[in-house]
C-alpha positions as a Markdown table, in Angstrom:
| # | Residue | x | y | z |
|---|---|---|---|---|
| 1 | Met | 125.0 | 148.9 | 131.2 |
| 2 | Ile | 125.5 | 146.4 | 134.1 |
| 3 | Glu | 122.4 | 144.8 | 135.7 |
| 4 | Val | 122.6 | 142.7 | 138.9 |
| 5 | Lys | 119.8 | 140.3 | 139.6 |
| 6 | Ala | 118.9 | 138.5 | 142.7 |
| 7 | Ile | 118.3 | 134.9 | 141.7 |
| 8 | Gly | 116.9 | 131.7 | 143.1 |
| 9 | Ser | 115.3 | 129.7 | 140.3 |
| 10 | His | 116.9 | 126.3 | 139.2 |
| 11 | Lys | 117.6 | 127.7 | 135.9 |
| 12 | Asp | 119.5 | 130.7 | 137.2 |
| 13 | Ile | 121.4 | 128.6 | 139.7 |
| 14 | Thr | 122.6 | 126.6 | 136.7 |
| 15 | Lys | 123.9 | 129.8 | 135.2 |
| 16 | Phe | 125.6 | 130.7 | 138.6 |
| 17 | Ile | 127.4 | 127.3 | 138.7 |
| 18 | Asp | 128.4 | 127.2 | 135.0 |
| 19 | Phe | 129.7 | 130.9 | 134.8 |
| 20 | Thr | 133.2 | 129.9 | 136.2 |
| 21 | Asn | 133.6 | 127.1 | 133.7 |
| 22 | Asn | 133.3 | 129.5 | 130.9 |
| 23 | Leu | 135.4 | 132.2 | 132.6 |
| 24 | Tyr | 138.3 | 129.8 | 133.3 |
| 25 | Lys | 137.9 | 127.4 | 130.2 |
| 26 | Asp | 141.4 | 128.3 | 129.0 |
| 27 | Asn | 143.1 | 128.5 | 132.3 |
| 28 | Ala | 145.7 | 125.7 | 133.2 |
| 29 | Tyr | 145.4 | 126.1 | 137.0 |
| 30 | Tyr | 141.6 | 126.3 | 137.6 |
| 31 | Val | 139.9 | 123.3 | 139.2 |
| 32 | Pro | 136.1 | 123.3 | 138.8 |
| 33 | Asp | 133.6 | 122.7 | 141.5 |
| 34 | Leu | 131.5 | 119.6 | 141.4 |
| 35 | Ala | 128.3 | 121.0 | 140.0 |
| 36 | Leu | 126.0 | 118.7 | 142.0 |
| 37 | Asp | 127.8 | 119.5 | 145.3 |
| 38 | Leu | 127.6 | 123.3 | 144.6 |
| 39 | Arg | 124.0 | 123.0 | 143.7 |
| 40 | Asn | 123.3 | 121.2 | 147.1 |
| 41 | Thr | 125.3 | 123.8 | 148.9 |
| 42 | Phe | 122.7 | 126.4 | 147.8 |
| 43 | Asn | 119.8 | 124.2 | 148.6 |
| 44 | Pro | 118.3 | 124.9 | 152.1 |
| 45 | Lys | 117.0 | 121.4 | 152.2 |
| 46 | Lys | 120.4 | 119.9 | 151.5 |
| 47 | Asn | 122.7 | 122.3 | 153.5 |
| 48 | Ala | 122.4 | 122.4 | 157.3 |
| 49 | Gly | 124.2 | 125.7 | 157.2 |
| 50 | Phe | 120.9 | 127.4 | 156.3 |
| 51 | Glu | 119.8 | 126.6 | 159.9 |
| 52 | Phe | 121.8 | 129.8 | 160.9 |
| 53 | Cys | 122.6 | 131.6 | 157.7 |
| 54 | Asp | 120.6 | 133.8 | 155.3 |
| 55 | Val | 121.9 | 133.5 | 151.7 |
| 56 | Gln | 121.2 | 135.5 | 148.5 |
| 57 | Leu | 122.7 | 134.7 | 145.2 |
| 58 | Phe | 123.3 | 137.4 | 142.5 |
| 59 | Leu | 124.2 | 137.4 | 138.8 |
| 60 | Ala | 125.6 | 140.3 | 136.9 |
| 61 | Tyr | 124.5 | 140.8 | 133.2 |
| 62 | Lys | 126.1 | 143.0 | 130.6 |
| 63 | Asp | 124.6 | 143.2 | 127.1 |
| 64 | Gly | 122.5 | 140.1 | 127.9 |
| 65 | Glu | 125.4 | 137.9 | 129.0 |
| 66 | Val | 126.3 | 136.8 | 132.5 |
| 67 | Val | 129.6 | 138.5 | 133.5 |
| 68 | Gly | 129.7 | 137.8 | 137.2 |
| 69 | Arg | 128.3 | 136.1 | 140.2 |
| 70 | Val | 128.4 | 136.4 | 144.0 |
| 71 | Ala | 126.7 | 135.0 | 147.1 |
| 72 | Gly | 125.6 | 137.2 | 149.9 |
| 73 | Ile | 125.7 | 135.5 | 153.3 |
| 74 | Ile | 124.7 | 136.5 | 156.8 |
| 75 | Asn | 126.0 | 134.0 | 159.4 |
| 76 | His | 124.0 | 134.8 | 162.4 |
| 77 | Arg | 125.8 | 132.4 | 164.6 |
| 78 | Ala | 129.3 | 133.9 | 163.7 |
| 79 | Asn | 127.9 | 137.5 | 164.1 |
| 80 | Ala | 126.6 | 136.5 | 167.5 |
| 81 | Lys | 129.8 | 134.8 | 168.6 |
| 82 | Trp | 132.1 | 137.7 | 167.5 |
| 83 | Asn | 129.7 | 140.5 | 168.4 |
| 84 | Glu | 129.6 | 141.8 | 164.8 |
| 85 | Lys | 127.1 | 142.7 | 162.1 |
| 86 | Met | 128.8 | 141.4 | 159.1 |
| 87 | Val | 127.5 | 140.3 | 155.6 |
| 88 | Arg | 129.8 | 138.0 | 153.9 |
| 89 | Phe | 130.5 | 137.6 | 150.2 |
| 90 | Gly | 131.4 | 134.3 | 148.7 |
| 91 | Trp | 131.6 | 132.5 | 145.4 |
| 92 | Ile | 132.6 | 135.8 | 143.8 |
| 93 | Asp | 133.7 | 135.7 | 140.1 |
| 94 | Phe | 133.7 | 138.3 | 137.4 |
| 95 | Ile | 135.2 | 139.3 | 134.2 |
| 96 | Glu | 138.2 | 141.8 | 134.2 |
| 97 | Asp | 135.9 | 144.9 | 134.7 |
| 98 | Ile | 135.8 | 147.0 | 137.9 |
| 99 | Asp | 132.4 | 148.1 | 137.2 |
| 100 | Val | 131.0 | 144.5 | 137.2 |
| 101 | Ala | 132.8 | 143.8 | 140.5 |
| 102 | Arg | 131.6 | 147.0 | 142.0 |
| 103 | Ala | 128.0 | 146.2 | 140.9 |
| 104 | Leu | 128.0 | 142.8 | 142.5 |
| 105 | Leu | 129.6 | 143.9 | 145.8 |
| 106 | Asp | 127.2 | 146.8 | 146.0 |
| 107 | Ala | 124.3 | 144.4 | 145.6 |
| 108 | Val | 125.7 | 142.4 | 148.5 |
| 109 | Glu | 126.2 | 145.5 | 150.7 |
| 110 | Ala | 122.6 | 146.8 | 149.9 |
| 111 | Trp | 121.2 | 143.4 | 150.9 |
| 112 | Gly | 123.3 | 143.4 | 154.1 |
| 113 | Lys | 122.2 | 146.9 | 155.0 |
| 114 | Glu | 118.5 | 145.9 | 154.6 |
| 115 | His | 119.3 | 143.2 | 157.2 |
| 116 | Gly | 121.0 | 145.6 | 159.6 |
| 117 | Met | 124.6 | 144.7 | 158.7 |
| 118 | Glu | 127.4 | 147.3 | 159.2 |
| 119 | Gly | 130.4 | 145.7 | 157.4 |
| 120 | Ile | 131.2 | 143.3 | 154.6 |
| 121 | Glu | 133.9 | 140.6 | 154.4 |
| 122 | Gly | 135.0 | 137.8 | 152.2 |
| 123 | Pro | 135.4 | 135.6 | 150.4 |
| 124 | Leu | 133.8 | 133.4 | 153.1 |
| 125 | Gly | 131.4 | 130.5 | 152.9 |
| 126 | Ile | 128.1 | 129.6 | 154.3 |
| 127 | Thr | 129.8 | 127.3 | 156.7 |
| 128 | Asp | 133.4 | 127.3 | 158.0 |
| 129 | Leu | 134.2 | 124.1 | 156.0 |
| 130 | Asp | 133.3 | 125.9 | 152.5 |
| 131 | Lys | 136.0 | 127.4 | 150.4 |
| 132 | Glu | 137.3 | 130.6 | 151.8 |
| 133 | Gly | 140.0 | 133.2 | 151.0 |
| 134 | Met | 140.9 | 135.1 | 147.7 |
| 135 | Leu | 144.1 | 133.9 | 146.1 |
| 136 | Val | 146.7 | 136.7 | 146.3 |
| 137 | Glu | 149.8 | 134.6 | 145.6 |
| 138 | Gly | 150.4 | 131.3 | 143.7 |
| 139 | Phe | 148.4 | 132.0 | 140.6 |
| 140 | Asp | 150.8 | 129.9 | 138.5 |
| 141 | Arg | 150.0 | 126.7 | 140.5 |
| 142 | Ile | 147.2 | 124.2 | 139.9 |
| 143 | Gly | 144.4 | 124.7 | 142.4 |
| 144 | Ser | 142.6 | 122.3 | 144.7 |
| 145 | Val | 139.1 | 121.0 | 145.1 |
| 146 | Leu | 139.2 | 122.4 | 148.6 |
| 147 | Thr | 140.2 | 126.0 | 147.9 |
| 148 | Ile | 139.4 | 129.0 | 145.7 |
| 149 | Tyr | 141.3 | 129.8 | 142.5 |
| 150 | Asn | 141.0 | 133.2 | 140.9 |
| 151 | Tyr | 142.7 | 135.5 | 138.5 |
| 152 | Pro | 145.3 | 138.0 | 139.7 |
| 153 | Tyr | 143.0 | 140.9 | 138.7 |
| 154 | Tyr | 140.5 | 139.9 | 141.5 |
| 155 | Pro | 142.4 | 141.3 | 144.5 |
| 156 | Gln | 143.7 | 144.3 | 142.6 |
| 157 | Ile | 140.1 | 145.2 | 141.8 |
| 158 | Leu | 138.9 | 144.7 | 145.4 |
| 159 | Glu | 141.7 | 147.0 | 146.7 |
| 160 | Gln | 140.6 | 149.7 | 144.2 |
| 161 | Leu | 137.1 | 149.4 | 145.5 |
| 162 | Gly | 138.3 | 150.3 | 149.1 |
| 163 | Phe | 138.6 | 146.7 | 150.5 |
| 164 | Thr | 141.6 | 146.0 | 152.9 |
| 165 | Lys | 143.1 | 142.9 | 154.3 |
| 166 | Lys | 141.5 | 141.4 | 157.3 |
| 167 | Val | 143.5 | 138.1 | 157.5 |
| 168 | Asp | 145.8 | 135.9 | 155.3 |
| 169 | Trp | 145.9 | 132.2 | 155.1 |
| 170 | Leu | 149.0 | 130.2 | 153.9 |
| 171 | Glu | 149.0 | 126.9 | 152.0 |
| 172 | Leu | 152.1 | 124.8 | 152.2 |
| 173 | Lys | 153.4 | 122.2 | 149.7 |
| 174 | Val | 155.4 | 119.6 | 151.6 |
| 175 | Thr | 157.5 | 117.0 | 149.9 |
| 176 | Val | 156.8 | 113.5 | 151.1 |
| 177 | Pro | 160.0 | 112.1 | 152.5 |
| 178 | Asp | 161.4 | 108.8 | 151.5 |
| 179 | Ala | 161.9 | 108.1 | 155.2 |
| 180 | Ile | 160.4 | 109.9 | 158.3 |
| 181 | Pro | 163.2 | 111.9 | 159.8 |
| 182 | Glu | 164.8 | 110.1 | 162.8 |
| 183 | Lys | 164.4 | 113.1 | 165.1 |
| 184 | Tyr | 160.7 | 113.3 | 164.2 |
| 185 | Leu | 160.3 | 109.7 | 165.2 |
| 186 | Lys | 161.9 | 110.3 | 168.5 |
| 187 | Ile | 159.6 | 113.2 | 169.2 |
| 188 | Thr | 156.7 | 111.0 | 168.3 |
| 189 | Asp | 157.9 | 108.4 | 170.8 |
| 190 | Ile | 158.3 | 110.9 | 173.5 |
| 191 | Val | 155.0 | 112.7 | 172.9 |
| 192 | Met | 153.2 | 109.3 | 172.9 |
| 193 | Lys | 154.7 | 108.1 | 176.2 |
| 194 | Arg | 154.7 | 111.5 | 178.1 |
| 195 | Asn | 150.9 | 112.1 | 177.3 |
| 196 | Asn | 149.8 | 108.5 | 177.6 |
| 197 | Leu | 148.4 | 108.4 | 174.0 |
| 198 | Arg | 147.7 | 105.6 | 171.4 |
| 199 | Ile | 147.1 | 105.7 | 167.7 |
| 200 | Lys | 143.8 | 104.4 | 166.3 |
| 201 | Lys | 143.1 | 103.6 | 162.8 |
| 202 | Pro | 139.3 | 103.8 | 162.5 |
| 203 | Thr | 137.0 | 101.5 | 160.6 |
| 204 | Gly | 133.9 | 102.7 | 158.7 |
| 205 | Lys | 131.8 | 101.4 | 161.5 |
| 206 | Asp | 133.8 | 103.5 | 164.0 |
| 207 | Leu | 133.1 | 106.6 | 162.0 |
| 208 | Leu | 129.5 | 106.1 | 161.1 |
| 209 | Glu | 128.1 | 103.9 | 163.9 |
| 210 | Asn | 130.4 | 104.0 | 167.0 |
| 211 | Gly | 130.5 | 107.8 | 167.4 |
| 212 | Tyr | 133.9 | 108.6 | 166.1 |
| 213 | Gly | 132.5 | 110.7 | 163.4 |
| 214 | Gln | 130.6 | 112.8 | 166.0 |
| 215 | Lys | 133.8 | 113.0 | 168.2 |
| 216 | Met | 135.9 | 114.3 | 165.3 |
| 217 | Phe | 133.6 | 117.2 | 164.6 |
| 218 | Glu | 133.1 | 118.0 | 168.2 |
| 219 | Leu | 136.9 | 118.2 | 168.4 |
| 220 | Val | 137.0 | 120.6 | 165.3 |
| 221 | Asn | 134.7 | 122.9 | 167.4 |
| 222 | Glu | 137.1 | 122.8 | 170.3 |
| 223 | Ala | 140.3 | 123.1 | 168.3 |
| 224 | Tyr | 139.0 | 125.9 | 165.9 |
| 225 | Ala | 137.0 | 127.9 | 168.4 |
| 226 | Gln | 139.3 | 131.0 | 168.5 |
| 227 | Leu | 140.2 | 131.1 | 164.8 |
| 228 | Phe | 139.1 | 134.0 | 162.7 |
| 229 | Gly | 135.4 | 134.0 | 161.9 |
| 230 | Phe | 134.7 | 130.4 | 163.2 |
| 231 | Ser | 131.4 | 129.5 | 164.5 |
| 232 | Asp | 130.5 | 126.0 | 166.1 |
| 233 | Ile | 129.5 | 123.3 | 163.6 |
| 234 | Ser | 126.0 | 122.6 | 164.6 |
| 235 | Gln | 124.6 | 119.1 | 165.4 |
| 236 | Lys | 122.6 | 119.2 | 162.2 |
| 237 | Gln | 125.8 | 119.9 | 160.2 |
| 238 | Ile | 127.7 | 117.2 | 162.1 |
| 239 | Asp | 125.0 | 114.7 | 161.1 |
| 240 | Gln | 125.3 | 115.8 | 157.5 |
| 241 | Tyr | 129.0 | 115.6 | 157.3 |
| 242 | Val | 129.1 | 112.2 | 159.0 |
| 243 | Arg | 126.4 | 110.9 | 156.7 |
| 244 | Glu | 127.7 | 112.4 | 153.4 |
| 245 | Phe | 131.4 | 113.0 | 153.8 |
| 246 | Leu | 132.9 | 110.3 | 156.0 |
| 247 | Pro | 131.8 | 107.4 | 153.8 |
| 248 | Leu | 134.0 | 108.7 | 151.0 |
| 249 | Val | 137.3 | 108.9 | 153.0 |
| 250 | Asp | 140.1 | 106.4 | 152.6 |
| 251 | Leu | 140.5 | 105.1 | 156.1 |
| 252 | Asp | 144.2 | 104.5 | 155.5 |
| 253 | Leu | 144.4 | 108.4 | 155.4 |
| 254 | Val | 142.7 | 109.0 | 158.7 |
| 255 | Thr | 144.6 | 108.8 | 162.0 |
| 256 | Leu | 143.1 | 109.3 | 165.5 |
| 257 | Ile | 145.0 | 110.0 | 168.7 |
| 258 | Glu | 143.4 | 108.8 | 171.8 |
| 259 | Asn | 144.1 | 108.9 | 175.5 |
| 260 | Ala | 145.4 | 105.3 | 176.1 |
| 261 | Asp | 143.4 | 104.9 | 179.4 |
| 262 | Thr | 140.1 | 106.7 | 178.7 |
| 263 | Gly | 139.8 | 106.5 | 174.9 |
| 264 | Glu | 139.2 | 110.2 | 174.8 |
| 265 | Leu | 139.9 | 111.7 | 171.3 |
| 266 | Ile | 142.9 | 114.1 | 171.6 |
| 267 | Ala | 143.6 | 114.8 | 167.9 |
| 268 | Phe | 143.0 | 113.6 | 164.4 |
| 269 | Gly | 144.2 | 114.1 | 160.8 |
| 270 | Ala | 142.0 | 113.4 | 157.8 |
| 271 | Cys | 143.4 | 113.5 | 154.2 |
| 272 | Met | 142.2 | 112.7 | 150.7 |
| 273 | Pro | 143.9 | 112.6 | 147.2 |
| 274 | Ser | 144.1 | 116.0 | 145.5 |
| 275 | Leu | 141.4 | 115.2 | 142.9 |
| 276 | Ala | 142.5 | 118.2 | 141.0 |
| 277 | Asn | 143.4 | 116.3 | 137.8 |
| 278 | Ala | 140.2 | 114.3 | 138.1 |
| 279 | Met | 138.1 | 117.4 | 138.5 |
| 280 | Arg | 139.6 | 119.0 | 135.5 |
| 281 | Lys | 139.0 | 115.9 | 133.4 |
| 282 | Ser | 135.4 | 115.7 | 134.5 |
| 283 | Gly | 134.7 | 119.4 | 134.1 |
| 284 | Gly | 132.8 | 119.4 | 137.4 |
| 285 | Lys | 130.2 | 117.1 | 136.0 |
| 286 | Leu | 129.5 | 113.5 | 137.2 |
| 287 | Phe | 127.7 | 112.6 | 134.1 |
| 288 | Pro | 128.1 | 111.0 | 131.5 |
| 289 | Phe | 131.8 | 110.1 | 132.4 |
| 290 | Gly | 133.0 | 112.5 | 135.2 |
| 291 | Trp | 132.3 | 109.8 | 137.8 |
| 292 | Phe | 134.9 | 107.6 | 136.1 |
| 293 | His | 137.8 | 110.2 | 136.7 |
| 294 | Leu | 136.7 | 110.8 | 140.3 |
| 295 | Leu | 136.5 | 107.0 | 141.1 |
| 296 | Lys | 139.9 | 106.4 | 139.5 |
| 297 | Ala | 141.4 | 109.2 | 141.6 |
| 298 | Leu | 139.9 | 108.0 | 144.8 |
| 299 | Lys | 140.4 | 104.2 | 144.4 |
| 300 | Phe | 143.5 | 104.2 | 142.2 |
| 301 | Lys | 145.2 | 107.3 | 143.4 |
| 302 | Arg | 148.7 | 106.1 | 143.0 |
| 303 | Phe | 148.1 | 106.1 | 139.2 |
| 304 | Tyr | 146.2 | 109.4 | 139.0 |
| 305 | Glu | 147.3 | 112.0 | 141.6 |
| 306 | Asp | 150.8 | 112.7 | 143.1 |
| 307 | Thr | 149.4 | 115.0 | 145.7 |
| 308 | Val | 147.4 | 114.4 | 148.9 |
| 309 | Asn | 145.3 | 117.1 | 150.6 |
| 310 | Leu | 145.6 | 117.5 | 154.4 |
| 311 | Met | 142.0 | 118.4 | 154.9 |
| 312 | Leu | 141.2 | 118.5 | 158.5 |
| 313 | Ile | 143.7 | 118.5 | 161.4 |
| 314 | Ala | 142.4 | 119.1 | 164.9 |
| 315 | Val | 144.1 | 118.9 | 168.4 |
| 316 | Lys | 142.5 | 119.6 | 171.7 |
| 317 | Pro | 143.5 | 123.1 | 172.8 |
| 318 | Glu | 145.3 | 121.8 | 176.0 |
| 319 | Tyr | 147.5 | 119.6 | 173.9 |
| 320 | Gln | 148.3 | 122.0 | 171.1 |
| 321 | Ser | 151.8 | 122.8 | 172.5 |
| 322 | Arg | 152.7 | 119.3 | 173.2 |
| 323 | Gly | 153.8 | 118.1 | 169.8 |
| 324 | Val | 150.7 | 115.8 | 169.3 |
| 325 | Asn | 150.9 | 116.6 | 165.4 |
| 326 | Ala | 154.1 | 114.5 | 165.3 |
| 327 | Pro | 152.4 | 111.1 | 165.8 |
| 328 | Ile | 149.7 | 111.9 | 163.4 |
| 329 | Phe | 152.1 | 112.5 | 160.5 |
| 330 | Ser | 154.4 | 109.7 | 161.6 |
| 331 | Asp | 151.4 | 107.3 | 161.1 |
| 332 | Leu | 150.2 | 109.0 | 157.8 |
| 333 | Ile | 153.5 | 109.4 | 156.0 |
| 334 | Pro | 154.0 | 105.7 | 155.4 |
| 335 | His | 150.5 | 105.5 | 153.8 |
| 336 | Phe | 151.4 | 108.6 | 151.6 |
| 337 | Gln | 154.4 | 106.5 | 150.5 |
| 338 | Arg | 152.4 | 103.4 | 149.7 |
| 339 | Cys | 150.1 | 105.6 | 147.7 |
| 340 | Lys | 153.1 | 107.1 | 145.8 |
| 341 | Phe | 152.1 | 110.6 | 146.8 |
| 342 | Lys | 155.1 | 112.9 | 146.1 |
| 343 | Tyr | 153.6 | 116.0 | 147.8 |
| 344 | Ala | 151.1 | 117.0 | 150.6 |
| 345 | Asn | 149.0 | 120.1 | 150.4 |
| 346 | Val | 148.5 | 121.7 | 153.8 |
| 347 | Cys | 145.2 | 123.4 | 153.5 |
| 348 | Pro | 144.8 | 127.1 | 154.4 |
| 349 | Met | 146.1 | 128.0 | 158.0 |
| 350 | Leu | 146.3 | 131.5 | 159.4 |
| 351 | Glu | 149.7 | 133.1 | 158.8 |
| 352 | Thr | 149.8 | 134.0 | 162.5 |
| 353 | Asn | 149.6 | 130.3 | 163.5 |
| 354 | Ser | 153.2 | 129.9 | 164.3 |
| 355 | Lys | 152.6 | 126.6 | 166.2 |
| 356 | Val | 151.3 | 124.9 | 163.0 |
| 357 | Leu | 154.1 | 126.3 | 161.0 |
| 358 | Ala | 156.8 | 125.1 | 163.3 |
| 359 | Gln | 155.6 | 121.4 | 163.0 |
| 360 | Trp | 156.9 | 121.3 | 159.4 |
| 361 | Glu | 160.6 | 122.4 | 160.2 |
| 362 | Tyr | 161.7 | 118.7 | 159.9 |
| 363 | Phe | 160.4 | 118.5 | 156.3 |
| 364 | Glu | 161.1 | 120.1 | 152.9 |
| 365 | Tyr | 158.3 | 122.5 | 152.1 |
| 366 | Glu | 157.4 | 125.8 | 150.5 |
| 367 | Ile | 154.7 | 128.3 | 150.9 |
| 368 | Ala | 152.8 | 127.5 | 147.7 |
| 369 | Arg | 149.8 | 130.0 | 147.9 |
| 370 | Arg | 148.6 | 132.9 | 150.1 |
| 371 | Arg | 144.9 | 133.8 | 150.2 |
| 372 | Arg | 143.1 | 136.7 | 151.9 |
| 373 | Cys | 139.9 | 137.7 | 153.5 |
| 374 | Phe | 139.1 | 141.4 | 152.5 |
| 375 | Gly | 136.7 | 143.7 | 154.4 |
| 376 | Lys | 135.3 | 147.2 | 154.9 |
| 377 | Glu | 132.6 | 149.1 | 156.6 |
| 378 | Ile | 129.4 | 149.7 | 154.8 |
């Protein structure tokens, strides 16, 4: 018999966090979450997303053992923006048993109905910067700290339960070139002159004290406004990201594009080392020695990781068809080369985003993974 319990205690959240480490302990491609980070994600005092989201965690038990987990999420801001009544499911993991998956999703649906919801969709996060999208292609590639990894039976079981595709995201694996293509450099030069732009490499003080961190996330709100399911990052979230995330970035891997006269932020790209190998070595734990692997990956990346993640790229809407991405990557690629990165992971982008796909035509790349948001009425 399968029993699903709504949970909230520290002990049960530990079980929720640890479940996937057991489920994937023999999997060569799974990258664990950082346990402390995930615990903070589910802590209303630590996560600014609780300002506009309701969250309920569930664990599934069979014969006294944990066999699945899921988070139910109601993002009131997204529902208001898109005029929907949707409950999200996220952080869903389960053994290969359709009855376990059914029980977990039934629990989320019932909780959603209690709050007036009319549909269910996911995997989605509490905020739009959380991991989203179930892997449907690319199971034989090592995952990323920024994205979900799951077994191939996950999407098969969801389809059997009546869930259908809402949107797909693509992840690209781009080979870092030995030299920037000449044509790409010419495009960069034309774009910079035609639009009166300049490149700025920020300092830590720029990001944390001089307002550039604030500008970056305000630009994300502008650039991502019409993307599937997006709701504006709140000021409380921006303050949290600036305080907790930006101090960790390697400033060489951040490029800002400004209007040369006004200083207005037009675009930016922010990257970080993959951390996949470091996270696998740490097992998702900082202590006793996990911090050492993460520190090595961040500070001595050329000896630890061969891949860089393109985390956030944002361009003002009125500039999105003007080739402004070219100067971003013309600036970043030499830094990738100095760090000995062989590849760049382009984080999930909507498969319909032809503008973003087109920018990689000058480079060697492949579609490495496809991930999906599923949904249905309830």
